[in-house]
Structure formats: structure tokens, C-alpha cells
VEXDREN-2710 file (C-alpha; in Angstrom, 1 decimal):
% VEXDREN-2710
k/r/px/py/pz
1/MET/1.7/47.9/17.8
2/HIS/-0.8/50.3/16.3
3/ASP/-0.7/54.1/15.9
4/ILE/-3.3/55.5/18.3
5/ARG/-3.6/58.6/16.2
6/ALA/-4.6/56.5/13.1
7/ILE/-7.3/54.8/15.2
8/ARG/-8.6/58.2/16.4
9/ASP/-8.6/59.5/12.8
10/ASN/-10.5/56.5/11.3
11/PRO/-11.9/54.1/13.9
12/ALA/-14.3/52.5/11.3
13/ALA/-11.4/51.6/9.0
14/PHE/-9.4/50.1/12.0
15/ASP/-12.4/47.9/13.0
16/ALA/-13.0/46.8/9.4
17/ALA/-9.4/45.7/9.1
18/LEU/-9.6/43.7/12.4
19/THR/-12.8/42.1/11.2
20/ARG/-11.1/40.9/8.0
21/ARG/-8.7/39.0/10.3
22/GLY/-11.6/37.5/12.3
23/ASP/-11.0/39.7/15.3
24/ALA/-13.7/41.6/17.1
25/PRO/-13.9/45.4/16.6
26/ALA/-11.8/47.2/19.2
27/ALA/-11.7/50.9/18.3
28/ALA/-14.5/52.0/20.8
29/THR/-12.7/50.3/23.7
30/ILE/-9.3/51.7/22.7
31/LEU/-10.6/55.2/22.2
32/ALA/-12.5/55.2/25.6
33/LEU/-9.3/54.2/27.4
34/ASP/-7.4/56.8/25.4
35/GLU/-9.9/59.6/26.2
36/ALA/-9.9/58.7/29.9
37/ARG/-6.1/58.7/29.9
38/ARG/-5.9/62.1/28.2
39/ALA/-8.5/63.6/30.5
40/ARG/-6.5/62.6/33.5
41/ILE/-3.3/64.0/32.0
42/SER/-5.1/67.3/31.1
43/ALA/-6.6/67.5/34.6
44/ALA/-3.2/66.9/36.2
45/GLU/-1.6/69.6/34.0
46/ALA/-4.4/72.1/35.1
47/ALA/-3.8/71.2/38.7
48/GLN/-0.1/71.6/38.3
49/ALA/-0.7/75.1/36.9
50/GLU/-2.9/75.9/40.0
51/GLN/-0.2/74.5/42.3
52/ASN/2.5/76.6/40.7
53/LYS/0.4/79.8/41.0
54/ALA/-0.5/79.1/44.6
55/SER/3.2/78.4/45.4
56/LYS/4.1/81.8/44.1
57/ASP/1.3/83.5/46.0
58/VAL/2.3/81.8/49.2
59/GLY/5.5/83.9/49.3
60/ALA/3.6/87.1/48.6
61/ALA/1.1/86.4/51.4
62/LYS/3.9/85.7/53.8
63/ALA/5.6/88.9/52.8
64/ALA/2.4/90.9/53.3
65/GLY/1.8/89.4/56.7
66/ASP/-1.5/87.9/55.7
67/ASP/-1.4/84.8/57.8
68/ALA/-4.9/83.6/56.9
69/GLU/-4.1/83.8/53.2
70/PHE/-0.7/82.2/53.7
71/GLU/-2.3/79.2/55.5
72/ARG/-5.1/78.9/52.8
73/LEU/-2.6/79.0/50.0
74/ARG/-0.3/76.5/51.7
75/ALA/-3.2/74.1/52.2
76/LEU/-4.2/74.6/48.6
77/VAL/-0.6/73.7/47.4
78/GLY/-0.9/70.5/49.5
79/GLU/-4.3/69.6/48.1
80/LYS/-3.2/70.2/44.5
81/LYS/-0.1/68.1/45.0
82/ALA/-2.2/65.2/46.2
83/GLU/-4.6/65.7/43.3
84/ILE/-1.7/65.7/40.8
85/ALA/-0.3/62.5/42.3
86/ALA/-3.7/60.7/42.1
87/MET/-4.5/61.8/38.6
88/THR/-1.0/61.0/37.4
89/ALA/-1.3/57.5/38.9
90/ASP/-4.7/57.1/37.2
91/ALA/-3.2/58.2/33.9
92/LYS/-0.3/55.8/34.2
93/ALA/-2.7/52.9/35.0
94/LEU/-4.9/53.7/32.0
95/ASP/-1.8/54.1/29.8
96/ALA/-0.7/50.6/30.8
97/GLN/-4.2/49.2/30.0
98/LEU/-4.1/50.9/26.7
99/THR/-0.7/49.6/25.9
100/ASP/-1.6/46.0/26.9
101/MET/-4.6/46.1/24.7
102/LEU/-2.7/47.5/21.7
103/LEU/0.1/44.9/22.2
104/GLY/-2.5/42.1/22.0
105/LEU/-4.1/43.1/18.7
106/PRO/-2.8/41.7/15.4
107/ASN/-1.4/43.7/12.6
108/LEU/-3.8/44.9/9.9
109/PRO/-3.8/43.2/6.5
110/MET/-2.9/45.0/3.3
111/ASP/-5.7/45.7/1.0
112/ASP/-4.5/43.2/-1.6
113/VAL/-4.5/40.3/0.9
114/PRO/-7.3/37.8/0.1
115/ASP/-10.1/37.5/2.6
116/GLY/-10.6/34.1/4.2
117/ALA/-11.0/32.1/7.4
118/ASP/-8.2/29.6/7.2
119/GLU/-5.6/27.8/5.0
120/ALA/-8.3/26.6/2.7
121/ASP/-8.8/30.2/1.5
122/ASN/-5.1/30.8/0.7
123/VAL/-4.4/31.7/-2.9
124/GLU/-1.7/30.1/-5.0
125/ILE/0.3/32.6/-7.2
126/ARG/2.8/30.4/-8.9
127/ARG/4.5/27.0/-9.2
128/TRP/8.0/25.9/-10.2
129/GLY/9.2/22.5/-11.2
130/THR/7.4/19.3/-11.9
131/PRO/7.2/16.6/-9.2
132/ALA/9.1/13.5/-10.3
133/SER/7.4/10.2/-11.3
134/TYR/8.5/7.1/-9.5
135/ASP/8.2/3.5/-10.6
136/PHE/7.9/2.6/-6.9
137/ALA/5.9/3.9/-4.0
138/PRO/8.0/6.8/-2.6
139/LYS/8.6/6.7/1.1
140/GLU/8.6/9.5/3.7
141/HIS/12.1/10.6/4.7
142/TYR/12.4/8.6/7.9
143/GLU/11.5/5.4/6.1
144/ILE/14.2/5.6/3.4
145/ALA/16.8/2.9/3.8
146/GLY/19.8/5.1/3.4
147/VAL/18.4/7.7/5.9
148/ILE/17.5/5.3/8.7
149/PRO/21.1/4.9/10.1
150/GLY/21.6/8.6/10.4
151/MET/18.2/9.8/11.8
152/ASP/17.6/8.4/15.3
153/PHE/14.3/9.5/16.9
154/GLU/14.6/7.0/19.8
155/ALA/17.9/8.6/20.8
156/GLY/16.3/12.0/20.6
157/ALA/13.4/10.8/22.8
158/LYS/15.9/9.3/25.3
159/LEU/17.8/12.5/25.6
160/SER/15.0/15.1/25.5
161/GLY/11.6/13.5/24.9
162/THR/9.2/13.6/21.9
163/ARG/9.8/15.8/18.9
164/PHE/13.6/15.6/19.1
165/VAL/16.0/13.8/16.8
166/VAL/19.7/12.9/16.7
167/LEU/21.3/13.2/13.3
168/SER/24.6/11.4/12.6
169/GLY/27.0/10.5/9.9
170/ALA/26.1/11.3/6.3
171/VAL/22.6/12.6/7.1
172/ALA/24.2/15.1/9.6
173/ARG/26.7/16.2/7.0
174/ILE/23.9/16.8/4.4
175/HIS/22.0/18.8/6.9
176/ARG/25.1/21.0/7.6
177/ALA/25.8/21.3/3.9
178/LEU/22.3/22.6/3.3
179/ALA/22.7/25.4/5.9
180/GLN/26.2/26.3/4.5
181/PHE/24.8/26.4/0.9
182/MET/21.9/28.6/1.9
183/LEU/24.2/31.1/3.7
184/ASP/26.7/31.2/0.9
185/THR/23.9/31.8/-1.7
186/HIS/22.3/34.6/0.3
187/VAL/25.6/36.3/1.0
188/ASP/27.3/35.9/-2.3
189/GLU/24.4/36.2/-4.7
190/ASN/21.6/37.9/-2.8
191/GLY/23.6/40.6/-1.1
192/LEU/22.6/39.8/2.5
193/GLN/24.8/40.4/5.4
194/GLU/25.7/37.3/7.4
195/THR/24.8/37.9/11.1
196/TRP/25.4/35.8/14.1
197/THR/23.4/36.5/17.2
198/PRO/22.6/35.0/20.7
199/VAL/19.7/32.6/20.9
200/LEU/18.8/33.7/24.4
201/VAL/17.1/37.1/24.5
202/ARG/15.5/39.4/27.0
203/GLU/11.7/39.6/27.3
204/GLU/11.5/43.1/25.7
205/MET/13.1/41.6/22.6
206/MET/10.2/39.1/22.3
207/ILE/7.7/41.9/22.9
208/GLY/9.4/43.9/20.1
209/THR/8.8/41.4/17.4
210/GLY/5.4/40.3/18.7
211/GLN/6.0/36.9/20.3
212/LEU/5.0/38.4/23.6
213/PRO/2.8/39.0/25.5
214/LYS/0.2/37.0/23.6
215/PHE/2.1/33.9/22.5
216/GLY/4.4/33.1/25.4
217/GLU/3.2/29.5/25.6
218/ASP/4.7/28.8/22.1
219/SER/8.2/29.5/23.3
220/TYR/10.6/28.5/26.1
221/GLN/11.7/30.7/28.9
222/THR/14.7/30.0/31.2
223/THR/14.4/30.2/35.0
224/ASP/16.4/33.4/35.0
225/GLY/14.1/35.2/32.6
226/TRP/15.8/34.7/29.2
227/TRP/13.7/33.4/26.3
228/LEU/15.0/30.9/23.7
229/VAL/14.4/32.3/20.3
230/PRO/11.7/30.7/18.1
231/THR/13.5/32.1/15.1
232/ALA/16.5/34.5/14.3
233/GLU/13.8/37.1/13.4
234/VAL/13.8/38.0/17.1
235/PRO/17.4/39.0/17.8
236/VAL/18.2/40.2/14.3
237/THR/15.2/42.5/14.0
238/ASN/15.8/43.8/17.5
239/LEU/19.3/45.0/16.5
240/ILE/17.7/48.3/15.8
241/ASN/15.5/48.3/19.0
242/GLY/15.4/51.9/20.3
243/ASP/17.6/53.2/17.6
244/VAL/17.3/56.2/15.2
245/ILE/19.3/55.2/12.1
246/ASP/20.2/57.2/9.0
247/GLN/18.0/56.7/6.0
248/SER/21.2/56.3/3.9
249/THR/21.8/52.9/5.6
250/LEU/18.5/51.5/4.4
251/PRO/17.8/48.9/3.3
252/ARG/19.5/46.7/5.8
253/ARG/19.4/43.0/4.8
254/HIS/20.5/40.3/7.1
255/VAL/20.8/36.5/7.0
256/ALA/21.4/34.4/10.1
257/HIS/21.7/30.7/10.7
258/THR/20.5/29.7/14.2
259/GLN/19.1/27.0/16.3
260/CYS/15.4/27.7/16.9
261/PHE/13.1/26.5/19.8
262/ARG/9.4/26.2/19.8
263/SER/7.1/24.5/22.3
264/GLU/4.5/23.8/19.5
265/ALA/1.8/24.3/22.2
266/GLY/-0.8/24.9/19.6
267/SER/0.0/21.9/17.4
268/ALA/-0.6/18.8/19.6
269/GLY/-1.1/15.7/17.5
270/ARG/0.1/17.4/14.3
271/ASP/3.0/16.0/12.2
272/THR/4.3/13.8/15.0
273/SER/6.2/11.5/12.6
274/GLY/9.6/12.3/11.3
275/MET/11.4/15.7/11.4
276/LEU/8.7/17.9/10.1
277/ARG/7.7/19.5/13.4
278/GLN/10.4/19.6/16.1
279/HIS/10.9/21.5/19.3
280/GLN/14.5/22.3/18.3
281/PHE/15.5/22.9/14.7
282/GLU/17.7/25.0/12.5
283/LYS/16.7/27.8/10.2
284/VAL/18.4/30.3/7.9
285/GLU/16.5/33.4/8.4
286/MET/16.3/36.6/6.3
287/VAL/15.5/40.0/7.9
288/SER/15.2/43.3/6.1
289/ILE/14.8/46.8/7.5
290/THR/13.5/49.2/4.9
291/HIS/12.1/52.7/4.1
292/PRO/8.3/52.6/4.3
293/ASP/8.0/53.2/0.6
294/ASP/10.1/50.1/-0.3
295/SER/8.8/47.4/2.0
296/ARG/6.2/45.9/-0.4
297/THR/8.8/45.6/-3.2
298/GLU/11.2/44.1/-0.6
299/LEU/8.7/41.4/0.2
300/ASP/8.8/40.2/-3.4
301/ARG/12.6/40.3/-3.5
302/MET/12.9/38.2/-0.3
303/THR/10.3/35.7/-1.6
304/ALA/12.4/35.3/-4.8
305/CYS/15.6/34.8/-2.6
306/ALA/13.9/31.9/-0.8
307/GLU/12.4/30.4/-4.0
308/GLY/15.9/30.6/-5.6
309/ILE/17.3/28.2/-3.0
310/LEU/14.7/25.6/-3.9
311/GLU/15.3/26.1/-7.6
312/LYS/19.1/25.6/-7.2
313/LEU/18.3/22.4/-5.3
314/GLY/15.8/21.3/-8.0
315/MET/13.0/21.0/-5.5
316/PRO/9.5/21.6/-7.0
317/TYR/7.5/24.2/-5.0
318/ARG/4.5/26.4/-5.1
319/THR/4.1/29.9/-3.6
320/ILE/0.8/31.1/-2.0
321/VAL/-0.5/34.2/-0.5
322/LEU/-2.0/33.6/3.0
323/CYS/-5.5/34.9/3.5
324/THR/-6.5/37.2/6.3
325/GLY/-7.5/34.4/8.6
326/ASP/-4.3/32.4/8.2
327/MET/-1.7/35.2/8.5
328/GLY/0.7/35.4/11.5
329/PHE/0.1/37.9/14.3
330/GLY/2.6/40.5/13.1
331/ALA/2.2/40.3/9.3
332/ARG/0.5/42.6/6.9
333/ARG/1.0/40.2/4.0
334/THR/2.6/36.8/3.9
335/HIS/4.0/34.6/1.1
336/ASP/4.3/30.9/2.0
337/ILE/6.5/28.7/-0.1
338/GLU/5.6/25.0/0.0
339/VAL/8.0/22.3/-1.3
340/TRP/6.8/19.1/-2.9
341/LEU/7.2/16.0/-0.6
342/PRO/6.7/12.8/-2.6
343/GLY/6.5/10.7/0.5
344/GLN/3.5/12.6/1.6
345/ASP/2.2/13.2/-1.9
346/THR/1.7/16.9/-1.1
347/TYR/3.2/20.3/-0.8
348/ARG/4.4/21.4/2.7
349/GLU/5.5/24.8/4.0
350/ILE/9.2/25.4/3.9
351/SER/9.3/29.2/4.1
352/SER/7.1/32.0/5.2
353/VAL/8.0/35.5/4.2
354/SER/6.2/38.5/5.7
355/VAL/6.1/42.2/5.6
356/CYS/5.2/43.8/8.9
357/GLY/5.0/47.5/8.0
358/ASP/5.8/49.6/11.1
359/PHE/4.0/47.2/13.4
360/GLN/7.2/45.8/15.0
361/ALA/9.1/49.1/14.7
362/ARG/6.5/50.8/16.9
363/ARG/6.9/48.1/19.5
364/MET/10.7/48.5/19.3
365/ASN/10.7/52.3/18.8
366/ALA/13.0/51.8/15.8
367/ARG/13.1/54.8/13.5
368/PHE/15.2/56.4/10.8
369/LYS/16.3/59.9/10.2
370/PRO/15.1/61.2/6.8
371/SER/17.8/62.4/4.5
372/ASP/15.9/65.7/4.0
373/GLY/16.3/66.4/7.7
374/GLY/12.6/65.8/8.6
375/LYS/11.2/64.3/11.7
376/PRO/12.3/60.6/12.5
377/GLN/9.9/58.0/11.1
378/PHE/9.4/54.4/11.9
379/VAL/11.2/51.9/9.7
380/HIS/9.4/48.9/8.1
381/THR/10.5/45.4/8.9
382/LEU/10.3/42.1/7.0
383/ASN/11.3/38.5/7.8
384/GLY/11.3/35.2/6.1
385/SER/12.9/31.7/6.1
386/GLY/15.6/31.2/3.6
387/LEU/15.0/28.2/4.4
388/ALA/14.1/25.9/7.3
389/VAL/17.1/23.6/7.2
390/GLY/15.4/20.5/8.6
391/ARG/12.5/20.7/6.2
392/CYS/14.8/21.3/3.3
393/LEU/16.7/18.1/4.3
394/ILE/13.4/16.2/4.2
395/ALA/12.7/17.6/0.7
396/VAL/16.1/16.6/-0.6
397/LEU/15.9/13.1/0.9
398/GLU/12.4/12.4/-0.4
399/ASN/12.8/14.0/-3.9
400/GLY/16.1/12.2/-4.5
401/GLN/15.1/8.8/-3.2
402/GLN/15.8/5.7/-5.4
403/ALA/14.1/2.4/-5.6
404/ASP/16.9/0.7/-3.7
405/GLY/16.8/3.1/-0.7
406/ALA/19.7/5.3/-1.9
407/VAL/19.3/9.1/-2.4
408/ARG/20.6/11.1/-5.3
409/LEU/21.8/14.5/-4.0
410/PRO/21.4/17.9/-5.7
411/GLU/24.4/19.0/-7.7
412/VAL/24.8/22.3/-5.9
413/LEU/25.5/20.3/-2.7
414/HIS/28.3/18.2/-4.2
415/PRO/31.1/20.7/-3.4
416/TYR/29.9/20.8/0.3
417/LEU/30.1/17.0/0.5
418/GLY/33.6/16.5/-0.7
419/GLY/32.4/15.8/-4.3
420/LYS/30.1/12.9/-3.1
421/THR/26.8/12.7/-5.1
422/MET/24.8/10.0/-3.4
423/LEU/23.6/8.8/-0.1
424/SER/23.9/5.0/-0.4
425/ALA/21.2/2.6/0.7
426/GLU/23.6/1.7/3.6
427/GLY/23.7/5.4/4.8
428/LYS/27.1/6.4/3.4
429/LEU/28.1/9.3/1.2
430/VAL/29.4/7.9/-2.1
END
């Protein structure tokens, strides 16, 4: 959410930043609501002062035996009480309108984010690795002979409908090994704290990280009001919801492996083949809580953590900066990492790492107490995939495929697979 004081101080800059994101200017509407709200509050306070004075004078009039003045003052107290109630209710309604409007507006991009309308305007900043050459036409993951026995989309559809899959045997074990490898790397080498959280959260937690109120159709809600998390960003970031923490505890760096649930309401007809876009999937998510001065550097550190997973796996990738028109709702700057998929002959997103500034912290009222004893300040929050497990499975299977339908597996996974190095063309670990 946005700082109303910053909008008051520089409405032109606020509108210019919204315009960069492709949104309409909103400062005038926001400030009109804010001014009306503050006017009602000010009027209520003035009426309260008049009521307080009249209440004191009532006693004096009674003691003096001035019945006419006593009745006038008593009526005035009643009038002021009614006025205060009406103006307070108006102020509350205007405050709700203002809050709803601020909650629906996206974060403002950093100055160094490239301008653009959509993904065509994103800017590549680096590449790692060289896509392998094959003496055969590489297949997509679900077409590889060794994968087919362990990746059953028909069973997923029978159980749950489209965009679900059942993994079994060797493929399921590789999928599990990838998640374990990611967690171990982030904990042992990257210094993140492993965190396990619920995947059912209250509505205010979804509001805190920005999934609500604007994007409710993209997630699933239970009949008793809980929401299924679209990513571990929601529960992990909200661990500090409503808290004032000590500056000495910053940065806080978490990693969590969870099931994730997305309705994919806005992606009808996209990536319907294979495991690329599912309603239920697993992700290893990184979340950092930092001092405001450190969040931009933390973005680069988290990006390197995600890139390091792909480098250890030997998966070629490229890293891009999203333009203003392609960034997520809560981000100020986002680095997408795209892994090479030979079956599609293109790079596809496998991680998105974003710095949100104090945007989420204001929604959560999450602050830190400065070491110098100053006034509590809002923390900065960051989140990023480290990585999407299913998409990493796709990359491992496609990049390691052999002409006979077997798959050569990355060396770093061998210890997690009992020393096995290959997925055979028959679907067995060997």
C-alpha cells in the first residue's frame, strides 16, 4: 500500500510512476478523498470540543438556577453528540473508500526499471551456459520415453480435472530430490532459514502480500474462508504481520518448500500441454525481510541464489529485468530467470525475484525498531522462487534427454537418488 503523505507531498511524481506502469493517474482522486476524510475528522473534533464545553456549562447553569440556560445547553450537548456521530461515520466511510483505492493500486517501479508495455520490452542482463546440441530432434518432457511411465496426466484429470498430474516411480523421486537439493543448498550454502508454514491462510494474510483484494480470482478459497496459498511468499512474509522487530534481527532470510495452488484464471489456453502450468505445484520459495537501505542489494543476492541452483544442475539460463508493464502488482523491480528448454527450443521462466520496498510492509503494518532508538520504520520485503520444482523437473528431463529416450541426470542429484545417474528409457533409475 502507498504512503498517503508521500502522495500529498508530490502527487505529480506519484501519477508519473503509475503512468509508467500503464495505470491511469490517481493522485487527484486519492487526495480529494483524503481531504474530505480529514475535513470530517477536523469538524468532529471541533464539535467534540464544543460538546465538552457545553457539558461543563450545564452543571454551572444548574447550580445557578438558570433553567433556561440549562435546557439550552443540554439540548446543545445532544445536538453536538449527534453531529459527532454523523461526522465520525462519514469519516469512517471515506477512510474505507480511501483504503480500498490504495489497496487496489500497484507498487511504483524503481527509477532503473526499463519502461515498456509487455514482455517484449523486458531487458536481458546476462546468460549462463550454452544449450546442448542434439543429433536428434529433442522432445518435450512429457514425450520422452523414460518419462512417460511416471507422468500420468490422464490420472490427474480423472482425479481432479485438467492441469493436474500424477507423478510416480522414478519421476516422482527425481521431483522430490530436486526439492531436497534446493533446500539443502539454500540452507547450507546460502544461509537461509528453513521454514515450514501452513498452506491455508486467513484473508488478511492475502491482503498483506497483495493477492487480495484485486486478484482473488487467481487463487482458491475454501468454504470456511481460508485461502490456499499461491506461493509460500504469503505465509512466510506474513510472519511479521503487525510486528515491530528489532533492527538487529535484520536481515531475516527464509526458505520454504510448499505446495502452491493457483486457479490460472488469467491464462486460459496457455501452456495446456505437460507440467508447465498446473493448478497445484511445488515451489521452493525465498523470502527476505530487510532494512530499507539494504533491499536493492538483497535483490541481487537472492537472484544469485536462484541462479546458483541452475548452475549446479548445469541448466543453461538467462536473466532478464521485467519492464514496467510486465511487473507483478507488488513489485518495484523484478528479475526473471528463464531456463532453456530444448523441447520447446526456447527459454521459459523458472524463477521470479522481486523487491517490494515497503509496499507489503504497510499493508501488514510490519516495522522495525531502529538501533539508535528512533521511531519505528517499515521494513522492506523481497520474495523469489528458488526454484519452481515442477519447472525444474521439466528442465532436467529435457536437457538430459538421450536419443533412445533415456535421461542423463545432473551429478548434484546423484546422492539424492541413491547414486543412480540415469533415468532409463523404460522409466527406471539406473
